[in-house]
C-alpha positions as CSV (number, residue, x, y, z in Angstrom):
1,X,-12.6,-44.7,-17.3
2,X,-14.2,-43.8,-20.7
3,X,-12.9,-40.6,-22.3
4,X,-14.5,-38.3,-24.9
5,X,-11.9,-39.4,-27.4
6,X,-10.4,-42.8,-28.2
7,X,-7.2,-43.8,-30.0
8,X,-9.4,-45.0,-32.9
9,X,-10.9,-41.4,-33.1
10,X,-7.3,-40.1,-33.6
11,X,-6.5,-42.6,-36.3
12,X,-9.8,-41.7,-38.0
13,X,-8.9,-38.0,-37.8
14,X,-5.6,-38.7,-39.5
15,X,-7.5,-40.1,-42.5
16,X,-9.7,-37.1,-42.7
17,X,-6.9,-34.6,-42.8
18,X,-4.5,-36.6,-44.9
19,X,-3.4,-34.6,-47.9
20,X,-4.6,-31.4,-46.4
21,X,-2.6,-31.0,-43.2
22,X,1.2,-31.0,-43.6
23,X,3.1,-34.0,-42.2
24,X,5.6,-31.8,-40.4
25,X,9.2,-32.9,-40.2
26,X,11.0,-34.3,-37.2
27,X,14.2,-32.3,-37.0
28,X,17.5,-32.7,-35.2
29,X,20.3,-30.3,-34.4
30,X,23.8,-31.2,-33.3
31,X,24.2,-28.0,-31.2
32,X,21.0,-28.6,-29.3
33,X,21.9,-32.3,-28.7
34,X,25.3,-31.1,-27.3
35,X,23.5,-28.4,-25.1
36,X,21.1,-31.0,-23.6
37,X,23.6,-33.9,-23.5
38,X,21.1,-36.2,-25.2
39,X,19.2,-36.5,-28.4
40,X,16.4,-34.0,-29.2
41,X,13.9,-34.4,-32.0
42,X,11.9,-31.4,-32.8
43,X,8.4,-31.8,-34.3
44,X,8.1,-28.6,-36.2
45,X,4.4,-27.7,-36.2
46,X,5.6,-24.2,-37.0
47,X,5.6,-25.5,-40.6
48,X,2.0,-26.7,-40.4
49,X,-0.7,-25.1,-42.5
50,X,-1.5,-21.7,-40.9
51,X,1.8,-22.0,-39.0
52,X,0.5,-24.0,-36.1
53,X,-0.9,-27.4,-35.2
54,X,-4.4,-26.0,-34.9
55,X,-5.4,-26.7,-38.5
56,X,-5.5,-30.4,-37.7
57,X,-8.3,-30.2,-35.2
58,X,-10.2,-27.4,-37.0
59,X,-10.4,-29.3,-40.2
60,X,-11.3,-32.6,-38.5
61,X,-14.2,-30.8,-36.7
62,X,-15.5,-28.8,-39.6
63,X,-15.4,-31.6,-42.1
64,X,-17.8,-33.6,-39.9
65,X,-20.5,-30.9,-39.9
66,X,-23.7,-31.7,-41.7
67,X,-24.6,-29.8,-44.8
68,X,-27.2,-27.9,-42.9
69,X,-24.7,-26.9,-40.2
70,X,-22.2,-25.8,-42.9
71,X,-24.8,-23.5,-44.4
72,X,-25.3,-21.8,-41.0
73,X,-21.6,-21.1,-40.5
74,X,-19.3,-21.5,-37.5
75,X,-18.2,-19.4,-34.6
76,X,-14.9,-19.8,-32.7
77,X,-12.9,-17.9,-30.0
78,X,-9.2,-17.7,-30.1
79,X,-6.2,-15.5,-29.6
80,X,-4.9,-16.4,-33.0
81,X,-3.8,-20.0,-33.9
82,X,-7.2,-21.7,-33.6
83,X,-8.6,-18.6,-35.3
84,X,-6.4,-19.2,-38.3
85,X,-7.0,-23.0,-38.3
86,X,-10.8,-22.5,-38.3
87,X,-10.7,-19.8,-40.9
88,X,-8.5,-21.9,-43.2
89,X,-10.5,-25.0,-42.8
90,X,-13.8,-23.1,-43.3
91,X,-12.4,-21.6,-46.5
92,X,-11.6,-25.0,-47.8
93,X,-15.0,-26.3,-47.0
94,X,-17.0,-23.2,-48.1
95,X,-18.2,-22.3,-44.6
96,X,-18.6,-18.8,-43.3
97,X,-16.6,-18.3,-40.1
98,X,-16.7,-15.7,-37.4
99,X,-13.8,-15.6,-34.9
100,X,-14.0,-13.9,-31.5
101,X,-10.5,-12.6,-30.8
102,X,-8.9,-10.6,-27.9
103,X,-8.2,-7.0,-28.8
104,X,-4.6,-7.6,-27.9
105,X,-4.1,-10.5,-30.2
106,X,-0.8,-10.4,-32.2
107,X,-1.3,-8.5,-35.4
108,X,0.1,-11.3,-37.5
109,X,-2.6,-13.6,-36.3
110,X,-5.4,-11.1,-36.8
111,X,-4.2,-10.3,-40.4
112,X,-3.8,-14.0,-41.3
113,X,-7.3,-14.8,-39.9
114,X,-8.8,-12.1,-42.1
115,X,-6.8,-13.2,-45.1
116,X,-8.3,-16.7,-44.8
117,X,-11.7,-15.1,-45.2
118,X,-13.1,-15.0,-41.6
119,X,-15.0,-12.2,-39.9
120,X,-13.5,-11.1,-36.6
121,X,-15.3,-9.9,-33.5
122,X,-12.9,-8.3,-31.0
123,X,-13.4,-8.4,-27.2
124,X,-11.6,-7.3,-24.1
125,X,-10.1,-10.4,-22.5
126,X,-10.0,-8.7,-19.1
127,X,-13.6,-7.4,-18.9
128,X,-15.6,-9.6,-21.3
129,X,-16.2,-13.4,-21.6
130,X,-15.4,-14.9,-24.9
131,X,-17.6,-17.9,-24.1
132,X,-20.7,-15.7,-23.4
133,X,-20.1,-13.8,-26.6
134,X,-19.7,-17.0,-28.6
135,X,-22.8,-18.7,-27.2
136,X,-24.9,-15.6,-27.8
137,X,-23.7,-15.4,-31.4
138,X,-24.5,-19.1,-31.9
139,X,-28.0,-18.7,-30.5
140,X,-28.6,-15.6,-32.6
141,X,-27.4,-17.1,-35.9
142,X,-27.6,-20.8,-35.6
143,X,-23.9,-21.1,-36.3
144,X,-22.0,-24.0,-34.8
145,X,-19.6,-23.3,-32.0
146,X,-16.1,-24.7,-32.6
147,X,-14.2,-24.7,-29.2
148,X,-10.5,-24.2,-29.3
149,X,-9.8,-27.4,-27.3
150,X,-12.7,-28.9,-25.4
151,X,-14.3,-30.8,-28.3
152,X,-13.8,-34.5,-29.2
153,X,-13.1,-33.8,-32.9
154,X,-10.6,-31.0,-32.0
155,X,-8.8,-33.3,-29.5
156,X,-8.7,-36.1,-32.0
157,X,-7.4,-33.9,-34.7
158,X,-4.6,-32.5,-32.5
159,X,-3.7,-36.0,-31.5
160,X,-2.6,-36.8,-35.1
161,X,0.5,-34.8,-34.2
162,X,1.4,-37.6,-31.8
163,X,0.6,-40.3,-34.4
164,X,3.1,-38.7,-36.8
165,X,5.7,-38.2,-34.0
166,X,5.7,-41.9,-33.0
167,X,5.9,-43.1,-36.7
168,X,8.7,-40.7,-37.5
169,X,10.7,-41.6,-34.4
170,X,10.3,-45.3,-35.3
171,X,11.5,-44.6,-38.8
172,X,14.6,-43.1,-37.3
173,X,15.0,-46.3,-35.3
174,X,14.7,-44.6,-31.9
175,X,12.4,-45.1,-28.8
176,X,11.5,-41.8,-27.2
177,X,12.2,-41.5,-23.5
178,X,10.1,-38.4,-23.2
179,X,7.9,-35.9,-25.0
180,X,7.5,-32.2,-24.1
181,X,4.4,-30.3,-25.3
182,X,3.2,-26.7,-24.8
183,X,-0.1,-26.7,-22.9
184,X,-3.0,-24.2,-23.0
185,X,-6.5,-25.6,-22.7
186,X,-5.2,-29.1,-23.3
187,X,-6.3,-30.0,-26.8
188,X,-2.9,-30.7,-28.1
189,X,-1.7,-32.1,-24.9
190,X,-4.6,-34.5,-24.3
191,X,-4.7,-35.8,-27.9
192,X,-1.0,-36.1,-28.4
193,X,-0.4,-37.7,-25.0
194,X,-3.1,-40.3,-25.8
195,X,-1.6,-41.0,-29.2
196,X,1.9,-41.4,-27.9
197,X,1.3,-43.2,-24.6
198,X,-1.2,-45.7,-26.2
199,X,1.5,-46.8,-28.5
200,X,4.5,-46.2,-26.2
201,X,3.3,-46.5,-22.6
202,X,6.9,-46.2,-21.2
203,X,7.5,-42.8,-22.8
204,X,7.3,-40.0,-20.3
205,X,5.0,-37.1,-21.2
206,X,5.5,-33.5,-20.0
207,X,3.0,-30.6,-20.5
208,X,4.5,-27.1,-20.2
209,X,2.6,-24.0,-19.1
210,X,3.5,-20.3,-18.5
211,X,4.1,-19.9,-14.7
212,X,1.2,-17.6,-14.1
213,X,-1.1,-19.7,-16.3
214,X,-0.5,-23.0,-14.5
215,X,-4.1,-24.0,-14.3
216,X,-3.4,-27.5,-15.5
217,X,-0.7,-28.0,-12.9
218,X,-2.9,-26.8,-10.1
219,X,-5.8,-28.9,-11.4
220,X,-3.6,-32.0,-11.2
221,X,-2.7,-31.1,-7.6
222,X,-6.2,-30.2,-6.4
223,X,-8.2,-32.7,-8.4
224,X,-10.5,-29.9,-9.5
225,X,-10.7,-27.7,-12.6
226,X,-8.7,-24.7,-11.6
227,X,-8.9,-21.3,-13.2
228,X,-6.2,-18.7,-13.8
229,X,-6.0,-15.2,-12.3
230,X,-7.6,-13.1,-15.1
231,X,-5.4,-10.1,-14.2
232,X,-2.2,-12.0,-15.1
233,X,-0.3,-11.6,-18.4
234,X,2.2,-13.5,-20.4
235,X,4.0,-13.2,-23.7
236,X,2.9,-16.8,-24.4
237,X,-0.4,-15.6,-26.0
238,X,-1.3,-19.0,-27.5
239,X,-1.3,-20.7,-24.0
240,X,-3.5,-18.3,-22.1
241,X,-6.6,-20.4,-21.8
242,X,-8.6,-19.6,-18.6
243,X,-8.8,-23.2,-17.5
244,X,-8.2,-26.8,-18.7
245,X,-11.1,-28.4,-20.5
246,X,-13.7,-30.7,-19.0
247,X,-12.9,-33.2,-21.7
248,X,-9.1,-32.6,-21.9
249,X,-8.3,-32.7,-18.2
250,X,-9.3,-36.3,-17.5
251,X,-7.3,-37.4,-20.5
252,X,-4.2,-35.4,-19.4
253,X,-4.5,-36.8,-15.9
254,X,-4.2,-40.3,-17.3
255,X,-1.5,-39.8,-19.9
256,X,0.6,-36.8,-18.7
257,X,3.3,-37.6,-16.1
258,X,4.0,-34.0,-15.0
259,X,3.1,-30.4,-15.8
260,X,6.1,-28.1,-15.9
261,X,6.0,-24.3,-15.8
262,X,8.3,-21.7,-17.5
263,X,8.8,-18.0,-17.1
264,X,8.4,-15.4,-19.8
265,X,12.2,-14.9,-19.7
266,X,12.7,-18.6,-20.4
267,X,10.2,-18.4,-23.3
268,X,12.1,-15.5,-24.7
269,X,15.4,-17.4,-24.4
270,X,13.9,-20.4,-26.3
271,X,12.6,-18.2,-29.1
272,X,16.0,-16.6,-29.4
273,X,17.8,-20.0,-29.3
274,X,15.5,-21.4,-32.0
275,X,16.3,-18.6,-34.3
276,X,20.0,-18.4,-33.6
277,X,20.9,-22.1,-33.4
278,X,18.0,-24.0,-35.0
279,X,17.2,-21.5,-37.7
280,X,13.5,-21.7,-36.9
281,X,10.9,-19.0,-36.1
282,X,8.9,-20.1,-33.1
283,X,6.4,-18.0,-31.2
284,X,6.8,-17.8,-27.4
285,X,3.9,-20.2,-26.5
286,X,5.0,-22.6,-29.3
287,X,8.5,-22.6,-27.8
288,X,7.3,-23.6,-24.2
289,X,8.5,-27.2,-24.5
290,X,11.9,-26.1,-25.8
291,X,12.1,-23.6,-23.0
292,X,11.6,-26.3,-20.4
293,X,14.3,-28.4,-22.0
294,X,16.8,-25.6,-22.3
295,X,16.1,-24.5,-18.7
296,X,16.8,-28.0,-17.4
297,X,13.3,-28.5,-15.9
298,X,13.9,-32.2,-16.5
299,X,17.3,-33.9,-16.8
300,X,17.6,-35.1,-20.4
301,X,21.2,-36.2,-20.4
302,X,21.7,-39.5,-22.2
303,X,18.0,-39.6,-23.2
304,X,16.2,-39.3,-26.5
305,X,13.4,-36.8,-26.3
306,X,10.9,-35.1,-28.6
307,X,9.8,-31.5,-28.3
308,X,6.7,-30.2,-30.2
309,X,7.2,-26.7,-31.5
310,X,3.5,-25.9,-31.6
311,X,3.4,-22.6,-33.5
312,X,5.4,-19.9,-35.3
313,X,3.0,-17.0,-35.6
314,X,4.9,-14.2,-33.8
315,X,4.6,-10.5,-34.3
316,X,7.8,-8.7,-35.5
317,X,7.9,-6.6,-32.4
318,X,7.7,-9.5,-30.1
319,X,10.2,-11.5,-32.1
320,X,12.6,-8.5,-31.9
321,X,12.0,-8.3,-28.2
322,X,13.0,-12.0,-27.8
323,X,16.1,-11.7,-29.9
324,X,17.3,-8.7,-27.9
325,X,16.7,-10.5,-24.5
C-alpha cells in the first residue's frame, strides 16, 4: 500500500528543519528505571521550539509554500501547540498567520500564539466546526490551510522526532524494545512510527489516547474512521482531535502495534511524577505516553523503552491541579 508520506519524505524534512528545530535530548532517570523495572529513555519534545513537537511539521509545511502562497498567508486550527508551531514558523518565514482556537484553550497557549505574531479567531468547540470556519476563511482570503495533522508535510515533519530518537538510542548503544507516543489526530504517531519501524522493524510501537477520545483505538477495531463523542471532555487538551486523519490512519494501522488509553487521573499522576521525580514540566496530553508506562498498561520489566514527552505548555492552574492530585 502506498502512503501519503514515505521514509524519504521524513529524511527530507529533517534537512529542511535542521538548525531551526531543536534536536531534543534523550533523557534517562534512575528513579524512573527503578519504578518501571527496565530502562526508560525520554524524548523531551517539551524542550522543542514552542515547547512541543509541533514546530517540526509546521516549519516543514510552511517552508514549502510558493512565494505567491506565502503572500496570501496561512490559516490553521489548533487548541494550542500546532497554533504556536504555525505562528512561530510563519514569523520566521515572514508569513501572516491566522489561528482558529477553541475558546477554552489554555491561556499559556493563547498568549504564546499571540506573542509569535499570529491573529487568533476563537470558536466554541461544542457548537462550531473549526474545519468549516477554516475552509471559509481560506476561500475568502486565499490563505493556505495548514492542517494540524492530516497533511503529508506535517506528518513528515513530525516524523523527524523518530529519526532523532533512533539515532540517539543507537548512540547510547541500545536497541529499543518499544516506543510510547501520545496520540491525537495521528500526525506525530504516524510520522514517528514510520521513522522508527522502517529502521527498527522489531521495535514495538504504542500510541496512547485519553480514554474518552479513543477514536484511533476504535478505528483500529472497526476498520473505519471513528469519531469521538463531542460532548466528552479531558484535561489532555492537545489530544482532543475529533477523529484520526484520512492520511494518518492507514500509516498508523501499518506501523502501530496497539493503541492504549489513559484516564485523566493517570495523566495527572504522570504530570506530577514528571515534575517531582524527573524535574520536567509536561502538559497532560504530552505526558500520555509516560502515564501509560507508569500505570503499567504494558509490562516493561527488563525492557528498554522510549517515551516521547510531546509538549510542556500547561497553564499554571492545571499544573497546580495535577501537583495536588
